[in-house]
C-alpha positions in Angstrom: 0.0 0.0 0.0 1.2 3.5 -0.9 0.9 6.2 1.7 -1.9 8.7 0.8 0.5 11.6 0.0 2.1 9.4 -2.7 -1.0 8.0 -4.3 -1.9 8.9 -7.9 1.8 9.7 -8.6 2.7 6.4 -10.3 4.7 5.3 -7.2 2.8 2.1 -6.7 3.4 1.0 -10.3 7.1 1.9 -10.1 7.5 -0.1 -6.9 5.6 -3.0 -8.5 7.8 -2.9 -11.6 10.9 -2.8 -9.5 9.8 -5.9 -7.6 9.2 -7.8 -10.9 12.2 -6.5 -12.8 14.6 -9.4 -11.9 12.1 -12.2 -11.7 12.9 -15.2 -13.8 9.4 -16.7 -13.7 7.2 -16.6 -16.8 4.1 -15.3 -15.1 3.0 -13.2 -12.1 -0.3 -14.0 -10.5 -2.6 -11.9 -8.3 -5.7 -12.7 -6.3 -7.9 -9.7 -6.2 -11.0 -9.1 -4.1 -13.9 -9.0 -6.7 -15.6 -6.4 -4.5 -13.0 -3.9 -5.7 -13.4 -3.5 -9.5 -11.2 -0.4 -9.5 -8.3 -2.4 -8.2 -8.8 -5.0 -10.9 -9.0 -2.3 -13.6 -5.7 -0.8 -12.2 -3.9 -4.1 -12.5 -5.2 -4.5 -16.1 -3.4 -1.2 -16.9 -0.3 -2.9 -15.4 -0.5 -5.7 -17.9 -2.5 -8.3 -15.9 -5.5 -10.1 -17.4 -8.4 -11.7 -15.6 -8.4 -15.5 -16.1 -11.1 -16.6 -13.6 -12.0 -17.0 -10.0 -10.6 -19.1 -7.2 -11.3 -19.9 -3.6 -7.9 -21.0 -2.3 -9.2 -22.5 0.9 -12.7 -23.7 1.9 -13.1 -20.8 4.4 -11.6 -18.1 2.3 -13.4 -15.6 0.0 -13.7 -16.3 -3.8 -11.0 -14.1 -5.5 -10.5 -12.9 -9.0 -7.3 -14.5 -10.5 -5.2 -12.2 -12.7 -2.0 -13.2 -14.6 0.7 -11.2 -16.2 3.2 -12.5 -18.8 6.6 -11.4 -17.5 8.3 -12.1 -20.8 6.4 -9.2 -22.4 7.6 -5.7 -21.5 4.9 -3.4 -20.3 4.2 -0.7 -22.8 4.8 2.8 -21.5 
């Protein structure tokens, strides 16, 4: 989470990209709360795509699953 003062400045995306920069995996995966469509839309702008839903544990919520191909550079 980015502190309020730094929100809407691109800081979250820059931090996210820095964390992924040296990863050797082919894909990055996110589980997103489906009650937050704005968060899902933000991740789509970061190169993620929605692939379905998943309930990882019987007592957990049902999440939206999003993937990003790390072999494809994110367009600026």
